[in-house]
C-alpha positions as CSV (number, residue, x, y, z in Angstrom):
1,X,0.1,0.0,-0.1
2,X,1.5,3.7,-0.6
3,X,0.4,6.0,1.6
4,X,1.4,9.7,2.1
5,X,0.7,12.1,5.1
6,X,0.2,15.9,4.0
7,X,0.4,18.4,7.1
8,X,0.7,22.3,8.2
9,X,2.1,23.1,11.3
10,X,3.6,26.6,12.7
11,X,4.9,25.9,16.0
12,X,5.8,21.9,15.4
13,X,3.0,20.7,17.2
14,X,1.4,19.0,14.0
15,X,5.4,18.2,12.4
16,X,5.9,16.1,15.3
17,X,2.6,14.3,15.3
18,X,3.0,14.0,11.5
19,X,6.5,12.4,11.8
20,X,5.6,10.0,14.5
21,X,2.9,9.3,12.2
22,X,4.6,8.4,9.0
23,X,7.5,6.8,11.1
24,X,4.7,3.8,11.9
25,X,2.9,4.1,8.7
26,X,5.6,3.1,6.6
27,X,6.4,0.3,8.7
28,X,2.8,-1.1,8.6
29,X,2.0,0.1,4.9
30,X,5.9,-0.7,3.4
31,X,5.6,3.0,2.5
32,X,5.0,6.6,3.3
33,X,5.9,9.7,1.8
34,X,5.3,13.0,3.9
35,X,4.9,16.3,2.4
36,X,4.5,20.3,4.0
37,X,1.1,21.6,3.2
38,X,3.1,24.4,1.4
39,X,5.2,21.5,-0.7
40,X,2.5,19.5,-1.6
41,X,0.8,19.1,-5.1
42,X,-2.7,18.1,-4.5
43,X,-3.1,16.5,-8.3
44,X,0.0,14.6,-7.5
45,X,-1.8,12.9,-4.5
46,X,-4.2,10.6,-6.5
47,X,-1.5,8.2,-6.6
48,X,-1.4,7.0,-2.9
49,X,-4.0,4.5,-1.8
50,X,-4.2,6.0,1.5
51,X,-4.0,9.6,2.5
52,X,-3.2,11.6,5.9
53,X,-4.0,15.1,6.6
54,X,-3.5,16.9,9.7
55,X,-3.8,20.4,10.5
56,X,-4.1,22.3,13.7
57,X,-7.3,24.1,14.9
58,X,-7.3,27.8,14.1
59,X,-10.4,29.9,15.3
60,X,-12.4,26.7,15.9
61,X,-12.0,25.9,12.4
62,X,-9.4,24.3,9.7
63,X,-6.7,27.2,8.4
64,X,-7.8,29.2,5.7
65,X,-5.0,27.5,3.7
66,X,-5.5,23.7,4.5
67,X,-9.3,24.3,3.2
68,X,-8.2,25.9,-0.1
69,X,-5.8,23.4,-0.4
70,X,-8.5,20.6,-0.4
71,X,-10.6,22.7,-2.1
72,X,-8.4,22.0,-5.1
73,X,-7.6,18.5,-4.5
74,X,-8.8,17.0,-8.0
75,X,-12.8,15.3,-7.6
76,X,-12.1,11.4,-7.8
77,X,-14.4,10.2,-10.6
78,X,-15.2,6.5,-10.7
79,X,-14.3,3.7,-8.3
80,X,-15.1,3.8,-4.6
81,X,-13.9,7.0,-2.9
82,X,-10.3,6.7,-1.6
83,X,-9.4,6.2,2.3
84,X,-8.3,9.0,4.1
85,X,-7.8,10.3,7.8
86,X,-7.3,13.5,9.5
87,X,-5.4,14.0,12.7
88,X,-6.0,17.6,14.6
89,X,-3.6,19.4,17.4
90,X,-5.2,21.8,19.6
91,X,-4.4,24.4,22.3
92,X,-8.1,24.2,24.0
93,X,-10.9,22.4,21.4
94,X,-10.7,21.4,18.3
95,X,-14.0,23.3,17.4
96,X,-15.3,21.8,14.3
97,X,-12.5,20.8,12.2
98,X,-13.1,17.1,12.0
99,X,-16.4,17.0,10.7
100,X,-16.1,20.7,8.3
101,X,-12.9,18.7,6.4
102,X,-15.1,15.6,6.5
103,X,-17.9,17.3,4.6
104,X,-15.4,19.0,2.1
105,X,-13.7,16.0,1.8
106,X,-16.6,13.8,0.7
107,X,-16.8,16.4,-1.9
108,X,-13.8,15.3,-3.4
109,X,-14.0,11.7,-3.1
110,X,-12.4,10.9,-0.2
111,X,-13.7,8.8,2.6
112,X,-12.8,9.2,6.0
113,X,-11.8,6.0,8.1
114,X,-10.1,7.7,11.1
115,X,-9.4,10.6,13.0
116,X,-7.1,11.7,16.2
117,X,-6.6,14.5,17.7
118,X,-4.2,15.6,20.7
119,X,-2.9,18.7,22.5
120,X,-0.5,21.0,21.3
121,X,1.3,24.2,23.3
122,X,-1.3,27.3,22.4
123,X,1.5,30.1,21.9
124,X,-1.3,32.0,19.3
125,X,-0.5,36.2,20.3
126,X,-2.8,37.5,23.0
127,X,-2.7,34.2,25.2
128,X,1.0,33.3,25.0
129,X,1.8,35.0,27.9
130,X,-0.5,32.6,30.5
131,X,1.4,30.9,33.0
132,X,0.8,28.2,32.4
133,X,0.5,28.1,28.7
134,X,-2.9,26.2,27.4
135,X,-1.7,22.5,26.9
136,X,1.8,23.1,28.0
137,X,4.4,20.3,27.1
138,X,1.9,18.6,24.7
139,X,2.3,16.9,22.3
140,X,4.2,15.1,24.9
141,X,5.8,11.5,24.8
142,X,2.4,9.6,25.3
143,X,0.6,11.8,22.8
144,X,2.9,10.8,20.1
145,X,2.9,7.1,20.8
146,X,-0.9,7.6,20.9
147,X,0.1,8.7,17.1
148,X,2.3,5.8,16.1
149,X,-0.7,3.5,17.4
150,X,-3.3,5.3,15.4
151,X,-1.6,5.4,12.3
152,X,-0.5,1.9,12.5
153,X,-4.0,0.9,12.7
154,X,-5.3,3.4,9.4
155,X,-3.6,0.3,7.2
156,X,-6.4,-2.1,8.6
157,X,-8.9,0.4,8.3
158,X,-8.3,1.2,4.8
159,X,-8.3,-2.4,3.8
160,X,-11.5,-2.8,5.6
161,X,-13.0,0.3,4.0
162,X,-12.2,-1.4,0.8
163,X,-14.2,-4.5,1.9
164,X,-17.0,-2.5,2.1
165,X,-16.8,-1.3,6.0
166,X,-18.8,2.7,5.7
167,X,-15.5,4.4,7.4
168,X,-16.0,6.5,10.4
169,X,-18.5,9.5,10.7
170,X,-16.7,12.8,11.8
171,X,-17.3,14.3,15.3
172,X,-19.3,17.4,15.6
173,X,-22.4,19.0,16.8
174,X,-24.6,22.1,16.0
175,X,-22.9,23.9,18.7
176,X,-19.6,23.5,17.3
177,X,-20.7,24.3,13.4
178,X,-22.4,27.4,15.1
179,X,-19.2,28.7,16.6
180,X,-17.0,28.1,14.0
181,X,-19.0,29.9,11.4
182,X,-18.4,33.2,13.6
183,X,-14.7,33.0,12.1
184,X,-15.1,32.7,8.4
185,X,-12.9,34.1,5.9
186,X,-15.2,37.2,5.7
187,X,-15.6,37.4,9.6
188,X,-11.6,37.7,9.8
189,X,-11.5,40.2,7.5
190,X,-14.1,42.3,9.5
191,X,-12.8,41.9,12.7
192,X,-9.1,42.6,11.5
193,X,-11.4,46.2,9.5
194,X,-12.9,46.7,12.8
195,X,-9.9,46.7,15.1
196,X,-10.5,42.9,16.9
197,X,-8.2,41.6,15.1
198,X,-5.1,44.0,14.6
199,X,-3.3,45.2,11.9
200,X,0.4,44.3,11.2
201,X,2.8,47.3,11.5
202,X,6.1,47.1,10.6
203,X,8.3,49.5,12.7
204,X,11.2,50.6,10.7
205,X,13.4,51.4,13.5
206,X,13.5,48.0,14.6
207,X,13.3,45.7,11.3
208,X,16.5,44.7,10.4
209,X,15.2,43.0,7.0
210,X,16.3,40.0,7.8
211,X,13.5,38.3,5.7
212,X,12.6,36.0,8.4
213,X,8.9,36.9,8.1
214,X,9.1,36.2,4.6
215,X,10.1,32.7,5.3
216,X,7.7,32.3,8.1
217,X,4.9,33.2,5.8
218,X,2.5,29.9,5.2
219,X,1.4,31.7,2.8
220,X,3.9,33.5,1.0
221,X,2.1,36.8,1.1
222,X,5.4,38.8,2.4
223,X,7.6,40.5,0.3
224,X,10.8,42.1,1.3
225,X,11.0,45.6,-0.8
226,X,13.0,47.7,1.8
227,X,10.3,47.3,4.7
228,X,8.5,44.1,5.0
229,X,5.0,44.2,2.6
230,X,2.4,42.1,4.0
231,X,-0.5,41.6,1.3
232,X,-4.4,41.3,2.9
233,X,-5.4,39.0,0.2
234,X,-4.2,35.4,1.2
235,X,-3.6,35.5,4.6
236,X,-5.1,33.6,7.1
237,X,-4.8,35.6,10.2
238,X,-2.3,33.2,11.9
239,X,0.1,36.0,12.9
240,X,2.8,34.1,12.4
241,X,4.9,36.8,11.2
242,X,4.3,38.5,14.3
243,X,5.6,35.9,16.7
244,X,8.6,35.0,14.8
245,X,10.0,38.2,14.0
246,X,13.3,38.3,16.2
247,X,13.5,42.0,16.4
248,X,9.5,42.2,17.8
249,X,9.6,44.3,14.3
250,X,5.9,43.4,13.2
251,X,3.8,45.6,15.9
252,X,0.2,43.9,16.6
253,X,-2.5,45.8,19.6
254,X,-4.1,42.6,21.1
255,X,-5.8,45.3,23.4
256,X,-9.4,44.7,21.8
257,X,-9.4,41.1,21.7
258,X,-8.1,40.3,25.3
259,X,-10.7,42.6,26.7
260,X,-13.4,40.4,24.4
261,X,-12.0,37.0,25.8
262,X,-11.8,38.1,29.5
263,X,-8.0,38.2,29.3
264,X,-7.5,40.8,31.7
265,X,-10.5,39.9,34.0
266,X,-9.1,36.6,34.4
267,X,-5.7,38.4,35.4
268,X,-7.4,40.7,37.9
269,X,-9.3,37.5,39.4
270,X,-5.8,35.5,40.0
271,X,-4.6,38.9,41.4
272,X,-7.2,39.0,43.5
273,X,-7.2,35.3,44.8
274,X,-3.5,35.9,45.4
275,X,-4.4,39.0,47.9
276,X,-6.7,36.9,49.8
277,X,-4.5,34.0,50.8
278,X,-3.3,34.2,54.2
């Protein structure tokens, strides 16, 4: 069986899970390729018998670039659907990632035979100064061992599917669909326009023109023409450029989002509790 894994990872959480799965799946299936999403050719994936897709949860749903990748996957015509599995890393909740990707995959002729989730430390900028960080230390050794066992089981799951097994139903609920619907591409653009999500500004006094933001951008929408120029079109609102700049030259004001998310209230509550302690 020829298998492959495609993954999107920014901070390395999903990459660690993908590499653990690839090692196990290669041993079980005989062959397993692995691709970063940014480098994968959707049309070339049709030569594989089993496809794994890995993604972090972002805004309670799949990142926009993961969705665009699946939408560009050639629709499978004729014959049985091709088996695939999905794995998701998340800081708090995976939101509606599973059911959203499951529905999209069915439309491209892919059938889900398994799904896997595990915690991944959340370093999204407005929450990065929490102590402890959400899901700190994950994925850990136990998470990666679970990932290896899951990947090995996907060979049998794919064979069972070809023998008539219906596959799996992706988890999700009305509430998760409702919540994730608040953060579609249009909504994210509006949130930035109204300042809830911050505009990205480059500080010319701090920027050294090193180009690391260009390399870090998963969408390739940053150009270095003097100061970095960040295009609006194609942005997935991950703010990876902001959090990876070594000079902190990409400025973002997270105050409105921190107010709305209760960040300052939680800090006040924690400080009040400490003051009341004998």
